[in-house]
C-alpha positions in Angstrom: -61.3 98.3 9.6 -64.8 99.0 9.6 -65.6 95.8 7.7 -64.1 93.8 11.0 -66.9 92.9 13.2 -65.8 93.0 16.9 -64.9 89.5 18.7 -68.2 90.5 20.9 -70.8 90.8 17.8 -69.6 87.7 16.1 -70.1 85.6 19.4 -73.3 87.0 19.8 -73.3 86.7 23.6 -76.6 85.4 25.5 -77.3 87.5 28.6 -77.8 85.3 31.7 -81.4 85.8 32.0 -82.0 84.9 28.5 -79.7 81.7 29.3 -81.7 80.6 32.1 -85.0 81.2 30.5 -83.9 79.0 27.7 -82.6 76.4 30.0 -86.1 75.9 31.2 -87.4 74.7 27.9 -84.7 73.4 26.4 -84.7 69.8 25.6 -80.8 69.4 25.7 -78.6 71.1 28.9 -76.3 73.4 28.0 -73.5 74.7 29.9 -72.9 78.7 30.0 -69.3 80.6 30.3 -69.4 84.3 29.9 -72.0 84.7 27.3 -71.5 81.8 25.1 -73.2 78.5 25.5 -72.3 74.9 25.0 -74.5 71.7 24.5 -73.5 69.1 26.9 -72.8 65.7 25.3 -75.1 62.8 25.7 -73.5 60.6 28.9 -72.8 56.7 28.3 -75.0 54.5 30.5 -71.6 53.6 33.1 -71.4 57.4 33.6 -75.1 58.0 34.4 -75.1 55.0 36.7 -71.9 55.9 38.6 -73.9 59.3 39.2 -76.7 57.6 40.3 -75.1 55.5 42.8 -73.1 58.4 44.4 -76.3 60.5 44.4 -78.4 57.7 46.1 -75.5 57.1 48.5 -75.5 60.8 49.9 -79.6 60.9 49.6 -79.6 58.0 52.0 -76.9 59.3 54.2 -77.9 62.8 54.4 -81.8 61.9 55.2 -83.0 64.5 57.7 -79.8 66.4 57.7 -79.5 70.2 56.4 -77.2 68.9 53.9 -78.8 67.6 50.8 -77.6 66.3 47.4 -78.6 67.5 43.9 -78.2 65.2 40.5 -77.1 66.8 37.4 -80.4 68.6 36.6 -79.1 71.2 39.3 -76.6 74.0 38.0 -74.1 75.6 39.8 -73.5 79.5 39.5 -69.8 80.5 39.6 -69.3 84.3 39.5 -65.6 84.6 38.3 -63.9 87.8 38.2 -64.3 88.2 34.8 -67.5 86.1 33.9 -70.3 84.4 35.1 -70.6 80.5 34.5 -73.3 78.1 35.2 -72.1 74.2 35.0 -74.2 71.1 35.7 -72.2 68.9 37.9 -73.2 65.4 38.0 -73.5 65.4 41.5 -73.4 68.4 44.6 -74.1 68.6 47.8 -76.0 71.9 49.4 -76.0 73.2 52.6 -77.2 76.4 52.2 -79.9 76.3 49.3 -80.9 79.2 47.1 -84.5 80.4 47.0 -86.9 77.7 45.8 -87.5 79.6 42.9 -83.6 80.0 41.9 -82.6 77.2 38.6 -79.3 77.1 40.2 -77.1 77.0 43.5 -74.1 79.4 44.6 -73.0 77.4 47.2 -72.2 73.5 46.9 -70.0 72.3 49.6 -69.3 69.0 47.5 -68.9 68.5 44.0 -68.8 65.1 42.1 -67.7 64.9 38.5 -67.8 61.7 36.7 -64.8 61.5 34.3 -65.4 60.5 30.7 -62.7 60.8 27.7 -65.0 63.5 26.3 -65.3 65.4 29.8 -61.8 65.0 31.2 -60.0 68.1 29.8 -62.4 70.3 31.6 -63.5 68.2 34.7 -59.6 68.3 35.4 -58.8 72.1 34.2 -61.1 74.7 33.3 -64.0 73.5 35.5 -61.5 72.5 38.7 -60.2 75.6 38.3 -63.9 77.6 38.6 -65.0 75.1 41.1 -62.2 75.6 43.4 -62.9 79.6 43.5 -65.8 78.8 45.6 -65.8 79.7 49.3 -68.5 77.2 49.8 -66.6 74.3 48.5 -65.0 71.5 50.9 -64.0 69.2 48.3 -64.1 68.3 44.6 -64.1 64.8 43.6 -63.1 63.3 40.0 -64.5 60.0 39.8 -63.0 57.2 37.1 -65.4 55.4 35.1 -63.2 52.3 33.8 -61.3 51.9 37.1 -61.8 52.1 41.1 -60.3 55.5 41.1 -61.4 58.6 42.6 -59.2 61.9 43.1 -60.4 64.4 45.5 -59.2 67.9 45.9 -59.9 69.0 49.5 -59.8 72.5 51.0 -56.8 73.0 53.3 -55.8 76.2 55.4 -53.5 76.4 52.8 -55.5 75.9 49.8 -56.5 72.4 48.1 -55.0 69.3 48.9 -55.1 66.5 45.8 -56.1 63.2 47.4 -55.9 59.9 45.4 -58.4 56.8 46.4 -57.5 53.8 44.3 -58.9 50.5 44.7 -62.2 48.6 45.6 -61.5 48.9 49.2 -60.8 52.3 49.5 -63.2 54.6 51.5 -63.5 58.3 51.0 -64.0 60.4 54.3 -65.9 63.5 53.8 -66.3 65.1 57.2 -67.7 68.3 55.3 -70.7 66.9 55.3 -70.6 63.8 57.9 -70.4 60.9 55.6 -68.1 58.1 54.1 -68.0 56.7 50.6 -67.1 53.3 50.2 -65.6 52.7 46.4 -67.0 49.1 46.5 -70.5 50.9 46.7 -70.2 53.7 44.6 -68.9 51.2 41.8 -71.7 48.8 42.1 -73.4 47.4 38.6 -70.6 49.4 36.9 -67.3 47.6 37.5 -66.7 43.9 38.6 -65.1 43.9 41.9 
């Protein structure tokens, strides 16, 4: 048995502190899952445009309010029972911020991920399951790139309900932060209406 390395040794797990320090100087963003670091793939223009539109819409609507939007440069920390994770959501809204010196947030009220084929499994699966454990989270929105379609997982007294907004004329209500997001504005410059 002596020549079998343990899985831990083989994976060479990275500490949270080392990960956070490394991200400060890394040209590529990495997500962190319990000691393992994954480089994030580059995003297409349509992905970035959608994410920027949504950030801008939230910024203009929340100006002067306590809740503020952050773009994909802001990490969210998830302290799950078995491990700590850090993700970079495309858009998040924070009403109760971490200290200014932190490089991450712990209490997003809204998280938005723009789905691409490469991220679909994680966004609809592992990330969704992790995000929905956040006690601060009111809604998690998954935004399709190819069609006017947004799926929102919204917190209710019974857990999270799945809502579907399909079509350019749809408007997503976000009473959690006191705004509404029309799909027509969200997809402007991305899809022809």
